[in-house]
Structure formats: structure tokens, C-alpha cells
Phi, psi and omega in degrees: 000116179276156188293322184239141170288320183219135170253114177264135183238125176153211195276146174212125183197161173286147168250129171259106185262118182248139179230154180115226181276080192260358179278112187297140173236112182284180187092025177062033177274130178270136180237147182257135180261161174259347179192151176209130180225132173259109190229167177291130179231186186095126183302319181293316181297318181293319176299318181297315180294325177295319177297315181297321181294335178265015169096002179278144171284111196238134172238149177236119171267119184207173174244129182225137181281164176269071184211181183300315180296324177296320178296322177300315180297313181300314182300317184288325177292316179298320180296339181254018173063035174258128176284125183262126174239114189259140174265157182298137177205045187301129175079000181260131180287149175300138179295164180210139173239129172259122183250120177263105192259123170248175186300321186235014181196171176206155172241151183229133176244119187239130166269112186299310179046231182290347181305323184266010189275342183293145178233155177306325182295341178290337181267081186281161175298323179299319179290315179301324182293351179268356188235160175268330186216145175237132180237134179240137181233163174056052185305316190275357169268357186226067187297325180295317177295316184300322184297331180246020185284328180303312176296327177298313179296322178298317178295320180301315179296320177298330180273003174095009179270155163265162188229150174214155186218134167235108185288329199060181187284143174269111181302329179277348180057033175259332179060041175301155173076332185300316180301329179281328185279320189300327177298343178253015187249124179281322182227124177249130191235067180272169163269178187295322180293320179294317179298318179298316182293318185289324181266000183067024180084003183277354180085180189271004191302316181294322179295316181294321179298333178275358175105003181273135170278126180251120181240111188258129172283126188238036174059224183293348178277349176102245186217153173221140184218152177226141176211163180304112178096003180191169172202159180200165172234160176214135182283156171290152174282136176288120180218162172273110188282126173259319187197126181266006179301129177078004182299322179295329179287322174293325173305311179302315182299319178299316179296312182296319181298318179295312182297317185282356173248020169090009177283162176285165177299320180299317177295321181294324177297319178295319177298318181299311181298318180293316182296318177297318179296311186295331182291345183276004185282352181214166181291143179083175187271348189241341189297328184245021178299142185286161171249176179300332179299331180288349180246011180296143180292000000 
């Protein structure tokens, strides 16, 4: 029996989510907002809290500064039953993202800070040996980790773990490292734009033929997945959307929770679509994440 069902590796930082008249106008013009929330952010942190909320024994390997923002992150992770394992980041401030939220779109301003501090060496064999599954998020905000992630995933598999990856968007649109990492990846969790960019529009067939399960976030249409020998779709849950920040990370958590508790891939795709939808019912990425009761038969 391993200590953790899932070890999530990646970013953790506060998100300052602003709503209302959020398009900046310079020239010292003051603008009035309709809402502001300081919430737990970072794709890895949101995925970790979603996994814990769905009953998984969850650890998060991340880098957090010794500052006010770091204390906010620690407090919120502990309150959500996530075990925090911190990597060295001496003297580096905790990262921060400011999200300017409009009804149908958003802009994000990010201070990288500790977000970029993780290194492959932080993911030790001893740590991997404590978990059943390892998930990595926000690849392109963590270039040092990304450059050595393929060997990390290879070691994880040798130690008996399964692996999953959510790259998020590559701002440079080069998609470095992905070709080396995916052969060691059991579950790949892109959105439709990311999948199109990574495969050059050719679809997931080559990835699936190599043994990877591809689970695509498909916006208001829900989810679509392909795996060796099968494929399926699942609709989004109808909800009144307040904020879509972190919905993809809750989607990941739904899929992982289903798989790691013995559900089929088809069932896990349905959990993913539902978890992503339900998380949009409140501001920020964690306030409305589902519990197991939301998946009761």
C-alpha cells in the first residue's frame, strides 16, 4: 500500500480574479469592478485539491516562497487535505496570477516567481515510490522541469507508477519536450486547441497507437477520449457558469479520481466532463469542485 494515490507535480500560487470593467485604460483612469477574489491558483494545485475532494490521498510537489502569498497557498492546500511537499526556492517570491475576467473571455498576468523553480532532481525516486500515480501540469511555465521530465516519467514507470500530463498552452507555440515526454505518458489531457497544435491537426491516432490514453477537454461540448481499442464522448453538465478558471484542472481531477478508484476509461471520461462543468459554479478554481456525492448513481 503506497502512501499517496496521486502525486501532483507543478505550480501553486494565488490567483487574484477580477470581474467587471477589467480592460485597463492607462492615463491614471480609475475603473470600478464588480467582484474580486483571492483564491488558490496554479493548475497543479487546483488538480490536487480536486483529487483530494474526490477522495484520493493526494500530495503536491511544488515550490512556494516564504512570503504572504506562500502562506495563503499553504493554508488553502492544508484546508483541502492536500499533503504539501516543497522544493527549494530560497529567496524567490511566490508566483501570482491576476485574472481579468469577462463574460466570454479572460486575460492573465503572471509573475512566475516560484512557479518556475521546480527541477527534475526534485522528483526523487524516494518520493515517486510513495505514490501510485504521478501527474504533471503547466509544462511551459516550468521549463527546467520540462526539459528533464521524460526521464522522470520513465523512472516513474519503472517504479510501478502510471503517469499523466497536462501541458497547458505553449506561449512560444513550439511545443518543445512533448515528443520526448509522451512515449512515457499513460494519460494525456489536452484541450482541443492544444491537441491540434501538438499533432499538427492529424488527431490523436499516433499517440493512441503508442499506448497513450488521450482525453480531450472540449469546452461546452464536454469531453472526448481515445484509447487503444476504444473511444467515447461525454457531455458537459448543465450549470450556471460563474467562472471557468481552473475548469480544465478539475476535469483532470475527475478523470484521475475515476481511474484510480477502479472505474473504466469510459466512466472516467464522464467524471472528467462533469467535474470540469461543476467547478464553474463559483469564482476561482476550487470553491465549487465536486465531491463523490455529485457522482452518486
